[in-house]
PASEBA-1860 file (N, C-alpha, C; in nm, 3 decimals):
! residues 56
1> MTGEPIGP> -3.543/-4.807/6.603/-3.601/-4.676/6.563/-3.646/-4.697/6.423 ~ -3.752/-4.635/6.388/-3.817/-4.644/6.258/-3.747/-4.544/6.141 ~ -3.650/-4.491/6.168/-3.604/-4.399/6.086/-3.665/-4.255/6.076 ~ -3.762/-4.237/6.157/-3.839/-4.106/6.168/-3.736/-4.002/6.231 ~ -3.751/-3.875/6.177/-3.662/-3.779/6.250/-3.703/-3.762/6.390 ~ -3.595/-3.759/6.485/-3.630/-3.751/6.622/-3.624/-3.601/6.685 ~ -3.592/-3.500/6.592/-3.593/-3.368/6.622/-3.712/-3.316/6.700 ~ -3.827/-3.343/6.650/-3.957/-3.290/6.726/-3.966/-3.355/6.849
9> DLTWLAQQ> -3.936/-3.482/6.877/-3.953/-3.543/6.991/-3.845/-3.496/7.101 ~ -3.729/-3.470/7.065/-3.626/-3.414/7.144/-3.665/-3.277/7.195 ~ -3.727/-3.193/7.097/-3.773/-3.053/7.121/-3.885/-3.065/7.225 ~ -3.965/-3.163/7.213/-4.075/-3.169/7.316/-4.029/-3.211/7.447 ~ -3.943/-3.303/7.455/-3.876/-3.343/7.580/-3.799/-3.229/7.645 ~ -3.711/-3.154/7.579/-3.648/-3.046/7.626/-3.739/-2.955/7.679 ~ -3.852/-2.919/7.602/-3.959/-2.816/7.670/-4.013/-2.872/7.793 ~ -4.038/-3.000/7.805/-4.112/-3.054/7.939/-4.003/-3.039/8.053
17> VATGALDP> -3.875/-3.046/8.031/-3.777/-3.033/8.138/-3.771/-2.886/8.164 ~ -3.760/-2.794/8.065/-3.744/-2.654/8.075/-3.860/-2.588/8.166 ~ -3.980/-2.643/8.142/-4.098/-2.579/8.217/-4.123/-2.663/8.349 ~ -4.038/-2.744/8.381/-4.059/-2.823/8.506/-4.169/-2.938/8.512 ~ -4.225/-2.956/8.393/-4.321/-3.069/8.392/-4.259/-3.205/8.392 ~ -4.139/-3.217/8.363/-4.059/-3.337/8.373/-3.936/-3.317/8.449 ~ -3.906/-3.385/8.562/-3.780/-3.390/8.636/-3.695/-3.500/8.590 ~ -3.583/-3.463/8.542/-3.486/-3.565/8.484/-3.393/-3.633/8.608
25> QISWRGGW> -3.412/-3.587/8.726/-3.364/-3.649/8.838/-3.218/-3.666/8.831 ~ -3.154/-3.544/8.804/-2.994/-3.556/8.800/-2.936/-3.551/8.935 ~ -2.860/-3.634/8.990/-2.801/-3.618/9.106/-2.656/-3.597/9.111 ~ -2.592/-3.603/9.001/-2.454/-3.568/8.987/-2.423/-3.496/8.864 ~ -2.334/-3.381/8.861/-2.302/-3.311/8.743/-2.164/-3.263/8.753 ~ -2.097/-3.280/8.645/-1.944/-3.225/8.644/-1.899/-3.240/8.503 ~ -1.766/-3.196/8.495/-1.710/-3.194/8.360/-1.651/-3.327/8.339 ~ -1.602/-3.337/8.201/-1.549/-3.479/8.162/-1.412/-3.499/8.233
33> DKAGEAVS> -1.359/-3.409/8.287/-1.245/-3.443/8.377/-1.285/-3.521/8.507 ~ -1.395/-3.521/8.531/-1.459/-3.587/8.649/-1.530/-3.720/8.612 ~ -1.522/-3.755/8.489/-1.604/-3.879/8.426/-1.594/-3.989/8.523 ~ -1.444/-4.019/8.558/-1.415/-4.142/8.644/-1.494/-4.142/8.773 ~ -1.507/-4.023/8.841/-1.576/-4.002/8.955/-1.734/-4.051/8.932 ~ -1.784/-3.997/8.832/-1.928/-4.025/8.798/-1.945/-4.172/8.769 ~ -1.858/-4.236/8.699/-1.865/-4.380/8.666/-1.860/-4.465/8.798 ~ -1.762/-4.427/8.888/-1.758/-4.501/9.014/-1.879/-4.488/9.090
41> ALLERRLH> -1.934/-4.365/9.097/-2.052/-4.338/9.171/-2.173/-4.413/9.125 ~ -2.182/-4.434/8.982/-2.293/-4.504/8.935/-2.270/-4.652/8.949 ~ -2.158/-4.698/8.925/-2.118/-4.853/8.939/-2.152/-4.890/9.095 ~ -2.107/-4.792/9.189/-2.117/-4.832/9.327/-2.263/-4.799/9.376 ~ -2.357/-4.752/9.291/-2.490/-4.724/9.320/-2.500/-4.623/9.441 ~ -2.413/-4.516/9.433/-2.421/-4.413/9.535/-2.502/-4.295/9.484 ~ -2.557/-4.301/9.347/-2.638/-4.206/9.299/-2.779/-4.256/9.289 ~ -2.877/-4.163/9.333/-3.012/-4.199/9.316/-3.070/-4.108/9.201
49> GKAVLDIA> -3.015/-4.124/9.088/-3.056/-4.043/8.974/-2.947/-4.044/8.862 ~ -2.947/-3.958/8.779/-2.856/-3.956/8.657/-2.733/-3.878/8.697 ~ -2.632/-3.913/8.617/-2.505/-3.834/8.621/-2.495/-3.763/8.477 ~ -2.467/-3.644/8.478/-2.453/-3.551/8.352/-2.307/-3.497/8.345 ~ -2.239/-3.531/8.232/-2.101/-3.469/8.202/-2.119/-3.348/8.121 ~ -2.079/-3.231/8.176/-2.098/-3.103/8.086/-1.976/-3.098/7.984 ~ -2.020/-3.042/7.870/-1.911/-3.021/7.766/-1.883/-2.878/7.769 ~ -1.740/-2.849/7.799/-1.717/-2.708/7.810/-1.643/-2.667/7.670
END
């Protein structure tokens, strides 16, 4: 990274996801209490997308 602020880029990225212009391809979502399940699924290549851990 060049040390430039990343806020504008993250804002643009979030807007693209929010409008549906960019599909993040999330195939698993759950809380941190299920992190082990997510890690196992990723390591075993059972997911065809990203795993997202929700912060409650």
